N, C-alpha and C positions, 0 to 999 in steps of 0.2 A: 545364317547358314545351317543352324540346327534343323530348320524345316526341311532341308534337302537330304537329311541323313535317313537311312533306312534300317529296319530291323529284319527284313525278310531274307537278308543274306549275311551269313557269318563265315569266317574262315577258320580252319582248324589246322594246327601245325602238329604233326605227329613225330615225336622223337627227333626234333631238329637240335643238333648239338651246337652248332656255330652261332654265337650271339649276334654276329653281324647278319646272318641270314634271317634270324628272328626279327631283328630291327628293320631290315629291308622289307620284310613281309608286312610288318605292322604299318610301316610308312606307306606301303602300297595300299593297304586296306583303308587307311585313313583318307588317302587321296580319292578313293572311290566312294567315300561317305559311309563306310561300314562303322558301326558303333561297337561291335564286339568281336574279339578273337578268342580262340580256345587253344591252349597249348597242352599237349599230352607229353609229360616228361617226368617219369618217376624218380629221376636222379637229382633234380634240384628244382627250385622255384623259378619264377619268371626271370629270364636273363636276356638282355639285349644290349646292344651298343648304343648308348645315348647319342653319340656323335653321328651314327648312321641313321637313327630314327628321326633326328631333327625335330624333337618335341612331339612327334606324332603320338607317342605313348600317353600324352596328356589327355587326348581326346578319344581314345579307344579303351574300352574296358577289357582287361586281360584276365581270362578265366583259366585257372590251372586244373588239370586232371591227372591223377596218378596212373590211371590205366585207360587203355582204349575202350574197354567194355564200359567203364564208368562214364567216359565222354559220350559214347554212343547212347547210353541210357539217358543221360542228361539232355542231349539234343532231341531224342525221341519225345521226351516229356514236354519239350518246348515246341513240338510240332514240326521239326525240321526234317526235310529229306536230305540224305547224305549222298554227295556226288564225289567220285574219285577219278583222277586221271589214270588211264591204263593204256599202255601201248597195244594191247590186244583188243581194245574196244573197237566197235564198228561204227559208233556214232560220234559226231562232233557236238560241241556245246550248242551250236546253232540249231541243232535238231531236237534239243531237249526243252520241255516247257518250263517257263520261268515264273509261273504263278505260284504263290505260297512261299513258305520259308525254306531256304536252301542253304546247306552248309557245304562248302567246298574244301576238300581235304588235300593238303600237300604233305609229303613225307620227307625224310632226310635225303641228302644228296647221294648217299651210298646205296641204301637199300630200298628207297621209295617208301610207299605205305606198307603196313603190315598185312599179313594174310587175314588177321582178325578184322581189320578195317575194310579190306577188300570184300570179305564175306558179308559185312554189315551194310555195304553200300546199296542204295536204292537204284543208282544209275552209275554207269562208267562211261567215260568219254575219252576221246583221243585228241591231243593237240598235234595237228599235222606237222611233220618235220621233213625237210627235203635234203638235208645235208648228210654227211657221213656219221656225225655224232648224234645219236638218238637221245639227246638230253638237253633240256633247258635249265638255266639257273633257276633256283627255287622261286625267287621273287619275280623273275620274268615269266615263269609258268603261271604263277598266281595272277600276275597282272593280265596276261593273255586270257586267263579263265574269267576274271572279273569283267574284262572288256567285252567278252562275249555274252555276259549275263546282265550286268548292271544297266547298260543303256536300254535294253529290251524291257527290263522291269520298270525303269523310270518312264518309258513310253506308256506302259500300262497305267501307271499312276497318273501321268499327265492327262490321259484320256478320262480319268475320273476326277480331274481338277485338283490333283494333289502333287506337291513337290516330292514328298517322302511319305513314309508310313510310320513314323515314330510317334508314340503316344505323348500327350501333353506333359505329363510329369517327367518323363525322361528328357524331353526337349528342354524343359526348364532347368533340370539338373546340369545339362551340358552348357546352357547359357550362363548359369551361375559359375560354373567352373571356368568359362571363358572370361567372365567379368573379373574373377579373382586371380586369374593367371598373372603372376609377376607382382602381386600386391603383397607387401610385407605384412606379416601377422594377419593374413586374410581371415582366419576364423574369429579373431578378436573384433576386427572391423565388422564382420557379418553379424556378430552378436549385438554390437552397439547399434547397428542400423536396422536390426530385425524388427524392432517395435515401432519404427516410424511409418507414417501413412505412405501408401504407394509402393511398399516393398513386398507385398504378398505375391505369391506365385500366381500366374494367370489361372483364372477359374476358381481360386480359393474363395469359399463362402457362397458360391453359386450352388443352385440346386443340383444334386447328383455329384458334387465335387467334394473332396475331403476338406 
């Protein structure tokens, strides 16, 4: 399954206070095959409800940022375009190009995204709503956003003969994490098995590989 995971799409949670919302968003991201999430929260470290996450946090790397400016700078360095949902936007996600690396930002349930994040965004999009309440639950809005982006990106990769776009080293790390999941004293077992033939990571010792 690691082969189907992608690095071109990350999700960013800005100032989400409720740990249940964080957990639901992480679980949504993992279900879509995202490998990384970013949380902007100066008040505390990573916080989520394990019962809601259903172990999804085991397979998604959680990056913490103290400020919106710092998160934006980090994403820019990694080559991401930043997309935010905005009720005043004129385009839907179906109209935005999905090539390259995309970071989709969701804000808290009370204030939404900050003005700093809105100003930093490369694109704004609207999730059409037809009811009287102009608001979706955070994890629902994120799921709708990813559903509009991920299948299109996977179709592009499939046309290139690829399931995902994760590099080999990262794929091996996730595979190792999966193999060790639930194993008692996994680091000790790994050290004991590390020197045995056939336990090297794929590509190790080949030309151009570490």
